[in-house]
C-alpha positions in Angstrom: -18.7 -99.2 10.8 -15.6 -97.5 9.2 -17.3 -97.5 5.6 -20.5 -95.7 7.5 -18.8 -93.2 9.3 -16.6 -92.4 6.2 -19.4 -91.9 3.9 -21.8 -89.0 5.2 -18.1 -87.4 6.6 -17.5 -86.9 2.8 -20.6 -84.5 2.6 -19.8 -81.9 5.5 -16.2 -81.6 4.5 -17.4 -80.5 0.8 -19.8 -77.9 2.3 -16.7 -76.6 4.8 -14.6 -76.1 1.2 -17.8 -74.6 -0.5 -18.5 -71.8 1.7 -15.6 -70.0 1.5 -16.2 -69.3 -2.2 -19.9 -68.4 -1.4 -18.2 -65.7 1.0 -16.3 -64.7 -2.4 -18.9 -64.5 -4.8 -21.3 -62.1 -2.1 -18.5 -60.2 -1.6 -17.6 -59.3 -5.1 -21.7 -58.6 -5.7 -21.6 -56.1 -2.5 -18.8 -54.4 -3.9 -20.4 -53.6 -7.0 -23.5 -52.4 -5.5 -21.6 -50.3 -3.3 -18.8 -49.2 -6.0 -22.4 -48.1 -7.9 -23.9 -46.5 -5.1 -20.5 -44.6 -4.6 -20.6 -43.4 -8.1 -23.9 -42.0 -7.9 -23.4 -40.2 -5.0 -20.1 -38.6 -6.2 -21.9 -37.6 -9.2 -23.8 -35.2 -6.9 -22.0 -34.0 -4.4 -19.3 -34.1 -7.0 -20.9 -31.1 -9.2 -22.0 -29.3 -5.7 -18.2 -29.1 -4.9 -17.5 -27.6 -8.0 -20.5 -25.0 -8.0 -19.4 -24.3 -4.2 -16.2 -23.7 -5.0 -16.6 -21.5 -8.0 -19.1 -19.3 -6.1 -16.5 -19.0 -3.0 -14.0 -18.2 -6.0 -15.8 -15.7 -7.8 -16.6 -13.7 -4.7 -13.2 -14.0 -3.0 -11.3 -12.8 -6.9 -14.3 -9.9 -7.2 -13.6 -8.5 -3.4 -9.7 -8.7 -3.7 -10.0 -7.2 -7.1 -12.4 -4.1 -5.5 -9.9 -3.7 -2.4 -7.0 -3.7 -5.2 -9.3 -0.6 -7.1 -10.2 0.7 -4.0 -6.0 1.6 -2.5 -5.1 2.1 -6.0 -7.9 5.2 -6.2 -7.7 5.6 -2.6 -4.1 7.0 -2.6 -5.0 9.4 -6.1 -8.1 10.3 -4.2 -6.0 11.3 -1.2 -3.4 13.1 -3.8 -6.2 15.1 -5.1 -7.5 16.2 -1.5 -3.8 17.5 -1.0 -4.2 19.6 -4.3 -7.1 21.0 -3.4 -6.0 22.4 0.0 -3.3 23.8 -2.1 -5.5 25.5 -4.1 -7.4 26.8 -1.4 -5.4 27.9 0.6 -2.6 29.7 -1.6 -4.9 30.3 -4.9 -5.2 29.4 -8.6 -2.3 32.4 -9.2 -0.1 31.0 -6.4 -0.2 27.3 -7.7 0.1 27.9 -11.4 2.9 30.3 -11.0 5.2 28.3 -9.6 6.5 24.8 -11.2 6.4 23.1 -7.5 3.0 21.7 -7.6 3.4 21.0 -11.2 6.8 19.0 -10.3 5.3 17.4 -7.6 2.5 15.5 -8.9 4.6 14.9 -12.6 6.9 12.8 -9.9 3.8 11.1 -8.4 2.4 10.1 -11.7 5.8 8.8 -13.0 5.9 6.6 -9.9 2.3 5.4 -11.0 2.1 3.4 -14.0 -1.7 3.4 -13.5 -2.0 7.0 -13.9 -1.9 9.1 -17.5 -1.5 12.5 -16.2 -2.7 15.0 -13.2 -4.9 17.7 -13.9 -6.2 21.0 -12.3 -8.8 23.8 -13.6 -10.5 26.3 -12.1 -14.2 27.4 -11.6 -14.5 28.5 -15.7 -12.8 25.2 -16.2 -9.1 26.4 -17.6 -6.5 24.1 -17.1 -4.2 26.1 -14.4 -2.0 22.9 -13.6 -0.8 19.9 -15.6 1.6 17.3 -15.3 2.4 17.1 -19.2 4.2 20.3 -18.9 4.6 23.7 -17.5 2.9 26.4 -17.6 0.1 24.5 -18.5 -1.4 24.1 -21.7 -4.1 26.7 -23.3 -7.5 24.2 -22.9 -10.2 24.4 -21.6 -12.6 21.2 -20.2 -15.5 22.5 -19.0 -17.6 20.7 -21.5 -15.9 17.3 -20.1 -17.9 15.2 -17.2 -16.2 15.1 -14.9 -16.0 19.1 -14.7 -20.0 19.8 -15.2 -20.5 17.3 -11.7 -18.9 18.9 -9.8 -20.3 22.3 -10.8 -23.5 22.5 -8.7 -22.5 20.5 -5.9 -20.5 18.7 -3.5 -20.6 15.0 -5.0 -17.6 13.6 -3.2 -15.1 11.9 -6.0 -16.5 11.3 -9.5 -15.5 9.1 -11.9 -16.3 9.6 -15.8 -17.2 7.9 -18.6 -13.8 6.5 -20.7 -12.3 9.7 -22.3 -9.8 10.1 -25.4 -7.2 13.3 -24.5 -6.7 16.0 -26.3 -3.1 16.7 -26.1 -2.5 12.9 -25.6 -4.8 10.6 -27.7 -4.3 8.0 -25.4 -8.0 6.4 -23.4 -8.2 7.3 -20.0 -10.8 7.7 -17.0 -10.9 10.9 -14.7 -11.2 10.3 -10.6 -12.3 14.0 -9.7 -13.1 16.2 -7.1 -14.5 19.7 -6.1 -12.4 22.1 -4.8 -14.4 24.9 -2.5 -13.1 27.8 -1.0 -13.9 28.1 2.8 -17.5 29.5 1.8 -18.3 26.0 0.3 -18.0 28.5 -3.3 -17.1 26.8 -6.4 -13.4 27.1 -7.1 -12.9 24.4 -9.9 -11.6 20.9 -10.6 -8.9 18.9 -9.6 -8.4 15.5 -11.7 -6.5 12.2 -11.8 -6.2 10.8 -15.7 -6.4 6.6 -15.3 -5.2 4.2 -17.5 -7.7 1.4 -18.4 -4.7 -0.6 -20.6 -3.2 -0.5 -16.9 -6.2 -2.5 -15.6 -6.7 -4.7 -18.4 -3.0 -5.9 -18.1 -3.5 -6.2 -14.5 -6.8 -8.5 -14.5 -5.1 -10.6 -17.4 -2.1 -11.2 -15.1 -4.6 -12.3 -12.1 -7.2 -14.3 -14.4 -6.9 -17.7 -13.4 -8.8 -19.2 -15.9 -8.9 -18.1 -19.7 -12.6 -17.9 -19.7 -12.5 -15.1 -17.1 -14.4 -12.0 -17.5 -13.7 -9.1 -15.2 -14.7 -5.5 -15.0 -14.5 -2.2 -13.8 -18.0 -0.3 -13.8 -19.1 2.5 -12.9 -22.4 3.1 -10.5 -24.3 3.9 -13.5 -23.3 0.4 -15.3 -20.9 2.0 -17.9 -18.3 -0.3 -18.6 -15.2 1.5 -18.3 -12.7 -1.6 -18.2 -12.7 -4.8 -19.4 -10.7 -8.7 -20.0 -10.4 -10.1 -22.4 -9.8 -6.7 -24.0 -12.0 -5.9 -26.9 -10.3 -5.4 -30.5 -12.1 -2.7 -30.8 -12.4 -1.2 -27.9 -13.1 2.8 -28.3 -14.6 5.4 -26.2 -17.7 3.1 -25.4 -17.8 -0.3 -24.1 -20.9 -0.8 -23.1 -23.8 -0.4 -20.3 -24.3 -3.7 -17.7 -26.7 -1.7 -15.2 -29.1 -4.9 -15.7 -26.5 -7.8 -15.6 -25.7 -5.7 -12.1 -29.3 -5.3 -11.3 -30.3 -9.1 -10.8 -27.6 -9.6 -8.4 -28.6 -11.3 -5.1 -28.4 -8.6 -2.6 -26.9 -10.8 -0.1 -24.2 -12.7 -1.5 -23.6 -10.6 -4.6 -24.3 -13.4 -7.3 -25.7 -13.8 -9.9 -25.8 -15.8 -13.2 -26.8 -14.3 -16.2 -25.1 -14.0 -20.2 -22.5 -11.5 -21.2 -23.4 -8.7 -22.5 -20.4 -9.2 -24.9 -19.6 -12.5 -26.0 -22.8 -14.1 -25.1 -21.6 -16.4 -22.7 -23.5 -17.5 -19.5 -20.9 -16.8 -16.1 -21.5 -16.9 -12.9 -20.7 -13.6 -12.0 -19.9 -11.7 -8.5 -20.6 -8.2 -7.9 -18.0 -5.9 -5.5 -18.0 -2.7 -4.5 -15.5 -0.4 -4.4 -14.6 1.6 -1.5 -15.2 5.0 -1.1 -15.2 5.4 -4.9 -18.9 5.5 -6.9 -17.1 2.0 -9.0 -18.0 -1.5 -9.0 -15.7 -4.8 -9.9 -17.8 -7.7 -11.7 -16.1 -10.9 -12.3 -17.8 -13.6 -13.6 -16.4 -17.6 -14.8 -18.4 -19.7 -17.2 -21.0 -21.8 -16.5 -20.4 -24.1 -19.2 -15.9 -24.4 -18.1 -17.8 -25.7 -14.7 -20.1 -28.0 -16.0 -16.8 -29.1 -18.6 -15.0 -29.4 -15.0 -17.6 -31.5 -13.3 -18.0 -33.8 -16.6 -14.0 -34.3 -16.8 -14.3 -35.1 -13.2 -17.5 -37.5 -13.4 -15.6 -39.3 -16.4 -12.7 -39.7 -14.1 -15.1 -41.3 -11.4 -16.6 -43.6 -14.1 -13.6 -44.6 -15.7 -12.5 -46.1 -12.3 -15.4 -47.1 -11.2 -15.4 -49.4 -14.4 -12.2 -50.6 -14.5 -12.7 -51.5 -10.6 -15.5 -53.4 -11.6 -14.0 -55.1 -15.0 -10.8 -55.8 -12.7 -13.5 -57.3 -10.2 -14.7 -60.8 -12.0 -10.9 -62.1 -12.8 -10.3 -61.3 -8.9 -13.2 -63.3 -7.3 -12.3 -65.9 -9.9 -8.7 -66.0 -8.5 -9.8 -65.3 -5.2 -11.9 -68.9 -5.3 -8.9 -70.6 -6.4 -6.4 -69.1 -3.6 -9.0 -69.5 -1.0 -8.6 -73.1 -0.7 -5.2 -72.4 -1.1 -4.7 -69.9 1.2 -6.6 -72.9 4.2 -3.4 -74.6 3.5 -0.5 -72.5 4.1 -2.6 -70.9 6.8 -1.3 -73.7 9.2 2.1 -73.1 8.0 1.6 -68.8 8.2 0.0 -69.4 12.0 3.6 -71.2 13.2 5.9 -69.1 11.7 3.9 -65.9 12.6 4.9 -65.4 15.7 8.8 -66.0 15.2 8.1 -63.2 12.2 6.2 -60.8 14.8 9.1 -61.0 16.8 12.1 -60.2 14.3 9.1 -57.2 12.7 8.8 -55.9 16.6 12.6 -55.5 17.2 13.3 -54.0 13.8 10.1 -52.0 13.9 11.1 -50.1 17.3 14.6 -49.1 15.2 12.4 -47.9 12.5 10.1 -45.7 14.6 13.4 -44.0 16.5 14.6 -43.3 12.7 11.4 -42.0 11.4 11.1 -39.8 14.8 14.4 -37.8 14.5 13.8 -37.7 10.8 10.0 -36.3 11.4 11.8 -34.1 13.9 14.4 -32.7 11.2 11.9 -32.2 8.2 9.8 -30.2 11.2 12.9 -28.1 12.0 13.7 -27.7 8.7 10.0 -26.9 7.6 9.8 -24.1 10.2 13.3 -22.7 9.6 12.2 -21.9 5.9 8.7 -20.6 6.5 9.9 -19.0 9.5 13.3 -17.0 8.0 13.0 -13.3 7.2 14.5 -13.9 3.8 12.5 -14.8 0.7 13.0 -18.4 -0.6 12.2 -19.2 -4.0 12.6 -22.2 -6.1 12.7 -21.8 -10.2 12.3 -24.2 -12.8 14.3 -24.5 -15.9 11.6 -23.0 -18.0 11.8 -19.8 -15.6 9.0 -20.4 -13.4 8.8 -20.4 -9.6 8.0 -23.8 -8.6 7.6 -22.9 -4.6 8.1 -20.3 -2.3 8.4 -19.5 1.3 6.1 -16.9 3.5 8.8 -14.2 3.4 8.9 -14.5 -0.4 4.7 -13.9 -0.8 5.2 -10.5 1.7 7.8 -9.2 -0.6 6.2 -10.4 -4.1 3.2 -9.2 -2.9 1.0 -12.2 -3.7 0.1 -15.0 -2.4 1.7 -18.5 -2.8 -0.8 -19.7 -5.2 -0.5 -16.7 -7.1 3.3 -16.6 -7.8 4.0 -20.2 -8.7 3.8 -20.9 -12.1 4.2 -17.3 -13.0 7.7 -16.4 -14.7 10.3 -14.6 -12.5 10.8 -12.2 -14.4 6.6 -11.6 -15.5 5.7 -7.8 -16.3 3.5 -7.0 -13.6 6.5 -6.6 -10.8 7.9 -3.7 -13.0 11.4 -4.2 -12.4 14.4 -1.8 -13.1 17.9 -1.1 -12.4 18.8 0.9 -9.3 19.2 3.8 -12.0 16.1 3.1 -13.1 16.0 1.5 -16.2 14.1 -1.3 -17.0 15.6 -4.6 -16.6 16.0 -6.9 -19.2 15.1 -10.8 -18.6 18.4 -11.9 -19.3 20.1 -9.8 -16.7 17.2 -11.1 -13.6 20.0 -12.9 -11.1 17.3 -15.9 -11.6 18.1 -15.9 -15.2 21.9 -15.3 -14.5 21.7 -18.4 -12.8 19.7 -20.2 -14.8 22.6 -20.0 -16.9 25.0 -21.3 -15.1 26.1 -18.5 -13.2 26.5 -17.5 -9.5 25.1 -14.9 -8.1 26.3 -13.3 -5.3 24.4 -9.4 -3.5 22.4 -8.7 -7.1 20.4 -5.8 -6.7 17.5 -4.4 -8.6 14.1 -2.5 -8.1 10.4 -3.7 -8.2 7.2 -3.1 -7.6 4.3 -4.5 -5.5 1.2 -5.5 -7.9 -1.3 -4.5 -5.4 0.0 -1.4 -3.5 2.4 -0.1 -6.2 5.1 0.0 -4.1 8.8 0.1 -4.6 10.8 -1.9 -2.8 14.9 -3.3 -3.5 15.8 -6.6 -3.1 19.2 -8.0 -2.8 19.2 -11.8 -4.3 21.3 -14.6 -4.1 20.8 -17.1 -6.8 22.7 -20.7 -7.7 21.7 -22.6 -10.3 20.4 -27.0 -9.3 22.0 -29.1 -11.7 20.9 -32.8 -11.9 23.6 -36.1 -11.7 24.9 -35.6 -15.3 25.2 -31.9 -14.8 22.3 -30.0 -16.6 20.9 -27.3 -15.2 17.3 -28.3 -14.2 16.6 -25.0 -12.1 17.9 -22.5 -9.4 17.3 -21.3 -5.9 17.8 -18.3 -4.8 17.1 -15.8 -1.5 16.2 -12.3 -1.5 16.0 -9.8 0.8 14.3 -6.2 1.1 16.9 -3.9 1.3 14.8 -1.0 0.9 15.3 0.4 4.7 19.2 0.4 4.4 19.1 2.8 1.2 16.0 5.1 3.1 18.2 4.8 6.4 21.4 5.7 4.2 19.3 8.7 2.0 18.1 10.1 5.5 20.8 10.1 7.5 23.1 12.0 4.3 19.9 14.1 4.5 20.4 14.7 8.3 23.9 14.9 8.2 23.7 18.0 6.0 20.3 19.7 7.7 22.4 19.6 10.9 25.6 20.7 9.6 23.1 23.9 8.0 21.4 24.4 11.1 24.8 24.2 13.0 26.4 27.1 10.9 23.1 29.0 11.0 23.2 29.1 15.4 26.5 30.0 15.8 26.6 32.6 13.2 23.5 34.4 14.7 25.2 33.7 18.2 28.8 35.6 16.4 26.2 38.2 15.4 24.4 38.4 18.9 28.1 39.0 20.3 29.9 41.3 18.5 26.4 43.4 18.6 25.7 43.3 22.2 27.1 46.6 23.9 27.1 47.3 27.2 28.9 50.2 30.1 30.5 46.9 32.0 31.4 43.4 32.3 28.5 42.2 34.3 25.8 43.9 31.8 27.2 42.6 28.9 27.7 39.3 30.0 23.6 39.1 31.2 22.5 40.7 27.6 24.3 38.3 25.8 23.2 35.2 28.0 19.7 36.5 27.9 20.1 36.8 24.1 21.4 33.5 23.9 18.8 31.9 25.9 16.3 33.5 23.5 18.2 31.5 20.8 18.3 28.5 22.9 14.5 28.7 23.4 13.5 29.3 19.8 15.6 26.5 18.6 14.2 24.1 21.0 10.5 25.1 19.5 12.1 24.5 16.2 13.4 21.1 17.2 10.4 19.8 18.9 8.3 20.4 15.4 11.5 18.6 13.6 12.3 22.1 12.5 9.0 22.7 10.3 8.1 25.8 12.0 6.8 27.4 15.2 3.8 28.7 16.6 3.5 32.7 17.3 1.8 32.8 20.5 4.0 30.1 22.1 7.0 31.7 20.7 5.7 35.3 22.5 4.7 33.6 25.6 7.9 31.9 25.8 10.1 35.1 25.6 8.0 37.6 27.7 6.7 34.9 30.1 11.0 34.6 31.5 10.3 38.5 32.5 7.2 38.6 33.9 6.1 38.4 37.8 2.7 36.9 37.2 1.2 35.1 34.1 -1.7 37.2 34.2 1.1 40.7 33.0 0.4 39.4 29.3 -2.2 39.3 26.9 -2.2 37.8 24.1 -5.1 38.3 21.3 -5.1 37.1 17.6 -5.9 33.8 15.3 -3.2 30.8 15.0 -0.2 32.0 12.5 2.7 28.9 12.1 5.3 31.2 11.4 7.9 29.5 8.9 11.4 28.2 10.1 13.4 30.8 8.9 11.5 33.2 10.8 11.5 32.0 14.4 14.5 32.7 15.6 15.1 36.3 14.5 11.5 37.1 15.5 12.1 35.3 18.8 15.0 38.1 19.6 12.7 40.6 18.5 10.2 40.1 21.4 13.6 39.0 23.5 14.6 42.8 23.2 11.1 44.0 23.9 10.3 42.6 26.7 14.1 43.1 28.1 13.1 46.5 27.6 9.9 46.6 29.3 11.5 44.4 32.2 14.0 47.5 32.4 12.1 50.9 31.9 8.7 49.3 31.1 5.3 47.9 31.9 6.7 44.8 33.0 9.3 46.4 35.5 6.5 46.9 37.8 3.9 44.2 39.6 0.6 46.1 37.8 2.3 46.7 34.4 0.2 44.9 31.6 2.1 44.2 28.3 -0.7 43.4 25.3 0.2 41.4 21.7 -2.2 42.2 19.1 -1.9 40.9 15.7 -4.2 39.6 13.0 -3.5 38.2 9.2 -4.8 39.9 5.9 -3.1 38.8 2.4 -0.6 36.7 4.0 0.7 39.9 5.9 1.1 40.0 9.4 0.2 43.2 11.6 1.4 43.1 14.9 0.9 45.4 18.1 2.9 45.8 21.1 1.3 47.9 24.1 2.4 48.2 27.3 0.7 49.9 30.0 1.0 50.5 34.0 4.3 50.8 33.9 7.0 54.6 34.3 5.7 57.6 32.8 7.6 58.5 29.5 8.4 61.5 29.2 11.0 61.8 26.4 11.7 59.3 23.9 14.8 57.5 24.3 18.2 59.1 22.1 20.7 56.3 22.4 20.5 53.4 20.1 21.8 50.4 21.5 21.7 46.5 19.8 17.8 46.0 20.8 17.2 49.0 18.5 19.8 47.5 16.1 18.6 44.2 15.9 14.9 45.5 15.3 15.7 47.3 12.2 18.2 44.8 10.8 16.2 42.1 11.3 12.6 43.2 10.6 13.6 45.5 7.6 16.4 44.0 5.9 16.5 40.5 6.9 12.3 39.8 6.6 11.2 42.4 4.6 9.1 44.1 7.6 8.8 47.1 8.9 8.8 48.6 13.0 7.1 51.9 14.0 7.8 53.0 17.7 5.3 55.2 19.4 6.6 56.2 22.7 3.5 57.3 24.1 3.2 58.8 27.6 1.4 55.7 28.9 4.4 53.4 27.7 5.9 52.0 24.7 3.4 50.9 21.7 5.3 49.2 18.9 3.4 48.4 15.4 5.2 45.6 13.5 4.0 44.7 9.6 5.2 41.7 8.4 5.1 39.3 5.3 4.7 35.5 6.0 5.5 34.3 3.5 3.7 31.2 1.1 5.0 28.0 3.7 3.3 30.6 6.7 0.3 30.6 7.6 
């Protein structure tokens, strides 16, 4: 009986042993099918990801470059608007016969690497102001398109084609504005010559791929700037009207062959705000297909390798399955003790990992939120990592900074005296040479805005275990505000010293020239005149010593003596007086008001003072008329401080004149005064 029962048990045991083997085979086949399915799906999804990423990158780059062009040209358009205002308010002869506008524009051009020069031409096309030299060269630009486009109407900012300078052969394109008189008539054109070479260099510095094509294009399709630069580029690069016209109106994208090299590219077209130009940014579709192909090849290689490895692994699995069943019992018995030891050690490890994670988070927060730029540079001089403060100071994103050399030309680094920085003089270069640098200061410019800032840099080398330099770390602080504050403080101290001396000199003159019959009358007269100086000083202080309004000056002086506000009538246009005229004219109106309060119209409740003025050709004509006061029988014969002041201030100090008419109805005083170029 024992043999009968033992015999059928053998197949059952064999079947149990065969079951794990068949499971391994089925699992291997299923893994192969899943791998093939995943590979096919990855091919389709990979291509979609490549194209989607390319679409986003192309549109983003085009928008960023359009914003860069808008900021750059918008800043110079504002300069042109200010120059236009000066011409309209002062006239061509006034701005051309003095070097002030030339020097101001020349300084602006020297601070902007994208600017070749500024030009101002009158209605006949004659150049009146140029940053190349002063007086302006004898040159007529009436034949230039940036001049003729403004003659018939005000079309807003105009961008010319590529032109060659007549005095400076360098290629440029012009951003121009029409100058109009107050009645809308044509007075001329103001323009700034922009360097295409600057834009080509900038586009080359921000291009992320070698097959990228970037163009700056006028609204009529004329190409002003192209990267890569054409070796034999002349005045005409070409026209891409057909390319721009094909773009999708919603996304701004188009896929088309390049008019220059024939390569098919995915283009994004972005209009520049408030300037009739646009940026065209293109990525080669062949490069995108190559990216997708390499990605697919990598996945295919991985799938093939996994498949080849799966076969021996399946055989090994079959053999080890039986061994695993034998060892499973032993493992199960020792697993309980092992799990207890693992739980104990895991608890200690979790505590240590939590401490380490919190430390890393604290360090990461400190680095990312620190107001000081923290930079790491490799042995080849290229950035390997930066924090958020470094992005703000260097004017680029972290992705754009990493891989760029620390002494790249995009930052236009200079010493504090303006000399260009040699590569070996950078604090980071000195640290890579083994030196520890403390408080090394130099200046650079923001690649997008062109703003100048001064940095204070500390840099130390990084060494390996053998002492070899494998890079450096550097910290940088923007100390531009400190230098500007020092400059403002010095200027303020000089201004305070100058104003204090002037105020003391005027007060001394008032005391010295005042006359009276008694101590009380002398004190009252001096106090009144000092109060007049104080009121003028307050008006100037409210306007930061830039000047004061004529109507406000007269009103403040006369209302101090009038019993009712209705006793004073003021009629005339708004006139802005220069700072050097306010205190002197304030004393003049104070003396007239004092005389009216003592002897004239303001000595009676129904008296009236009327002040009328006009301005013609920058000459102020002002009439002071008193009515309703005591009848004037004979003009005064005694000449006091007021008469002396009116004569001295108006004739000798301000270059004007005064006529006093002592009519029977009251005093009528007529003042003629040149306002100067800074008033109006």
